[in-house]
N, C-alpha and C positions, 0 to 999 in steps of 0.2 A: 361284754366288750363289743363295741360297735364294729361292724364289718369293715368300716373305712380305716380302722386303726390296726387291723390284723396284717400279718405278713402274707400278702397275696401272691400266688405263684407266677402270674403273668405281669407283675409289676415291671415296667420298663419296656414292655412290648407295645409297638405302635400298630394300630389297625385302621385301615381306611375302609369304611363301610359305604359302598356305593349302592347297596341293594335297597329295594323298597318292598313293602308288603309285610310278610310274616316270616317266611322260611329263612332268608338270608339275615334279616335284622335279628331274628331270635338267636341265630348262631353268634352274631356280633355281641348281643347282650350277654351271653354266657362268657365270652372272652372278657367283656368289661367287668362283669361281676367277679371275675378272677383276677382283676387288677390291671388289665390292659387299658391303654389310653385309646379308646375307640372314637374316631371322628366320623360322625354320621353326616354324609353329604346328602342334601335334599334340596329340591327346587325352592326358591324364594316364594313366599306367599302361602300356598296350601301345604307345601312340604310333602313328605312321604305319604302315599295314599293310605297307609295304615291309620293316618289321622282322620280319615273320613269313613273308616270301616265301622258301621253301626252308629249308634247314638254318640254324638260328640258334643263337647263343651269347649268353646274356644278352639284351640288346635290340638286337643287331646281326646282320645277315646280309650276304652279299656285296653284294646289291643296295642295302641301306640305306646301306652304307658308300660305295658308288659315287655314289649320287644325293644324299647329304646332306653330302658333304665341304665343308669351309670355311664351313658355316652355323652359326648359333646356334639352339639349340632352346628354344622356349618352350612348355611343357606347360600347356594351359588348356582348361577345359571350356566350350565355346561354348554349351552348353545352359543355362548359368546366366546370370543377368542381369549379375553382376559380370564373368564371363568374357567375355561378349559386349561389354561396355563397354570392356574392356582392348583387345580386338582392333579394335574400331571406332576407338579413339583412335590405334592404330598405323596403321590404314588412312588416317586423315585426314592423316598426316604422311609417308607413304612416297612414293617416286617410282614404284615398280612394285608391282602386286599380281598374284599368280598364283593361280588357283583352277581346280579341275576337278570341282566338284560337278555332279551331274545337274541337268538343266534345271529352274530354279525353286527348287531346294533351298536355295540360299544366300540367297534373298530374305528368309527368315524371320529371319536374323541381321542384316538390314539392311546386308549387305556386298556386295550386287549392285552393278553398275556405276552405275546411276542413283542409288542411295543414297550411294555413296562419292564420286561426282563432285560432289555438293552441297557437301561439305566440302573436297574435293580436286579442283578443276576441271581441273587439268592432269595428272591421274593417267594412267599407262600401265597399262591393266587388261587382263590376259590371261585369257580364258575358254577352257578346253579341255573339250569334251564328247566323248561317244562317237560319236554319229551326226550331230551338228549341233544347232543351237538350235531348229530347226523341222523339220517333215516328219513322216511317219507313224511313224518310229522314234526321234523326238527324246527320248522319255522312257525309252528302253530302256537298260539298262546295257551296257557293252562292256568287253572285255579285249583284250589283244594276240592271244590265240588266236581269239577271236570275229572280230576284224578280219582276221586272216590268212585265215580262211575266207571272210568276207563280201566282201572286196575282191579276190579272185582270186589272192592270193599262193599259196595251197595248190594251186590249179588248175594253176599253171605249175611247181609243184615236186612231181613225182610219183616214186614208187618204181618199181622194175623191172617191177612188175605193173600200173602205171598208176594206183595209188591216190594221191589227193592227200595231201600230207604237210605238217605244220607245221615251219617252221624252228625248231630247238630253241634259240632265244634270243628275247628280247623285241624283235624287229627293229622293229616298228611303234611300240612305246612309246619306244624310244630315238631313232628317227628323228623322231618327233613332238617330243621334247625338243630335238633339234637345229634343226628347222624353227622352232619357237617361240622358241628363243634368238636365232636370226638376226632374227626379226621384232621381238623386243623390243629387240635391239641397234640395229636400224635406227630404231625409234621413239624410243629414247633420243637418237640423233644428231639426229633431226628436232626433238625437244624442245629440245635444246641450241641448235640453229640458229634455230628458229622459235618456240619457246616454247609449243608445243601438245602436249597429251597424245594418247592414242589408246585406243580400245577394240578390242583384237585378239581376234576370235572365230574359233576353228578347232576341229577335231575329229580324233579318231583316223582317222575315215573319210577326211577330206580329205587328211591328211598321208600316209596309206597309199597313196592314189591318186597323189599327187604323187611319191612314191618310185618308183612303178611306171609313170610316164608313158611311158617308152621302150618298155616291154613292151606297154603298152596300145595305143600308136600302131602298133607293129609288128603286133599282133593285128588291128587295124582294116585296115591297108593290105594285109594278106595274107589277108583274108577269114576270119579266125578260125582259120586253119591255118598258123600261123607255121612257116616252115622254118628249119633251122639256118643260121647265117651262113656256113657252109662245112664241109667235111669233108676229113680226119678231125679232129673236135673231140669230146672226151669223156673219160670216166673209164675207166681200164683197170686191171684186176687184175694185180698183179705177183706175184713169188715170195713177197714178204713183206708186201704191203700194196696200196696203190692209187696211181695216177698220174693227174694231169690233163695231157692232151697236146693241143696245138693245132698241127696241121700243115696248115691249110686252104689256104694260099697255094700256088700251083703250084710255085714254087721250093723251098718247104719240103717239099712232098709228094715231089718228085723226090729230095731228099736222104734222106728217110726210106726210100724204095724202095731206094736204093743201100745204105743202112745195113743193111737187112733182107735184102739179096740178092734183091730182087724186081724186077729190071730189066724183066721182062715187063709189069708194071703201067704202065710209062711209055708203052706203046703200046696198052694195053687200052682200047678205046673207052668202057668203063664208068667209067674213072678219069682220062682224059686232061686234063680241065679241071675247074674248080670246080663248074660246073653239073652235069656228068655225075656227079661224086662225090656231090653232094647227092642227086641222083635215085636213085643206087644205094648210098646210105649204109648200108642194112641189111646188104648183102652185104659191103661194104668193112669194116665194123666186125667182122663175123664172121670175116673172114680175118685181120684185124690182131690180135685179142685173144690168140690162142695165142702169138704172139711175145712179148708183154709178160709172160706168165706164166713165161717161161724165166729171167728175171733179177730181181734185187732192185730196189727203187725207187731206191736210191742208185746202182746200176750204170746204170740207165736215165738218171738225172739226168746222170751223167758222159758217157754216150754221146750223148745228145741235146744237151747243152751243146756238144759238139765239132762239131756241125753246125748250131748256132744255131737250134734249134727251141724254140718256147714250151712250157714244161713246168713242173710242180711236183709234188713228192711230197705226198701228202695227209698233212699233219702233225696230230698231236694237240697240245693245249695244252702237255703235258709236253715234246714235241719243241721247241716254240717257246721254252720257258723256258731252254733251253740252246743255242738256235740261234745260231751266230756272227754272222749278219747282223742278227738282232733285237738281239743284245747290242751290236753295233758302233754301231747308230743309236739305242740307248737307247729302243727302242720299248716296252719293259716295264721299269718300275721296281719294285723291291721295297721296301715300306714297312712299318714295324712299326705295327700297330694295337693299341690297348690292350686290346681284347677278343678279336680273332680271331688275333692274332699277326702273323707276317710274311706279307704278302699282295702279290700282283702288281697293279700299276695301269698302265694304258695311258697312254702319253704323248699329250697332247692337242695337236693342231696349233696352233702359234703361241704356246704357253704354256710356261713354265719347267717342267722336269721336277721332280716332287715328291721330297722326301726325308723320311726319318723325323724327326719333331719339327717339321716345317713346319706352321704353322697351317692352310694350305690343304689339307693332306692329312688333317687330323683330321675324323672324322665324329662329331658330338655324340651323347651319350646322351639319352634322353628327359628333357626338362626340365633339361638341364645348365646352361643359361644363364637359367633362369627368374628367379632372384633378381637377376642382373645386369641383365636387360632391364627388370624392374619398377622396380628402383632408378633406372635411367636415366629412366624415365617419371615419377619423382617419388614413388613409393611408399616409405614408411618401413619399417624392419625389422619393426616390430610388425605393420603392415598386411600385409606379405608373409607373415609366419608365420601370421596368421589365415587368409589366403586359402589357404595350403598346408594348414592343419589342416582346413579346411572342404571341401577337395577341388576348389575353384574352379581352383587351379593345382596343378602337380606340380613339386617341386623335387628335383633329382638329389642323392642323398646320398653319392655316391662308390661306386666299384666297378661293374663291368659290370651294367647293367640295373637298378640300385637306384634307387627313387624314394621 
């Protein structure tokens, strides 16, 4: 059954998405995937800056497709009085508003929480900033890479030489989108049960620290010198790639010793229990590594599976596209996009898998729904064309990226 024909939980919920980039739009996408009517407001022309993030074709990139699926795009110039009036009217009628402007910047459009609440007292209003609404860095811009450095994520992710590294994906942006989606979903439930809206204020900073709270607590409890949870645990170079292996439990380590023909390690005081192995981890890893370089990753997977030891070959995304386990559970779905062609999309927990042609899989072009949305608001055809001609709004003309 197509996701567009199921009974979706947020059917009838109206969302005004004023956010750009990844975090806010990703939150809005989850609301849309659950049935909400999400109107994505973006500037005419280039649109949301997610459309220029990385390699792009027309007005679409991998990230813009992911974060804008299932939404309707309204291209409008908020710097004009007419454009501001359009969005203010939408704000007065929506159930949820999402914005990620820098602190104080949205006030000039009279779309801040205080202004919107006057005409929409039960609004659920989500504000996402970089560092928070107050404090010495409140007015500073922030990105995922800035936050990975600032919040310690790079400090716990180091290369073999000890240099801090960035995780090569927008981990904080996407996790912020997930955290804020759950907050908005909870607020919608409260509104349905108790009739009250909410002003949800958060930041990339707060969400990044929430994501890392386990690592932070471990750091604190171990005096800043966190030890491994056990040994041997780590990455090993194989004959044709890399393996992640976890044999930290005593019984697992014993099985590994027997597999490698190293029975003498079973009585070696350096390795006889978990604490000793952690203490002597550097020497243990040096002794183990040459064994793994003698066989391929797939050979090690088979051998370690036979003795029930935790392990995984380090896969590339290309490996995963053809992986039988991934295929069996439908973790990746291939969907045709009208601009980018056939693209992979991850299955989202608790939601129907997407299929080509499903409205929930479609990522709109800039201004694709401008005429439709303005018509619903009561604007006539002549008025819409005048607004389009003057640049107040942008109306998609057909074809990838055309306005």
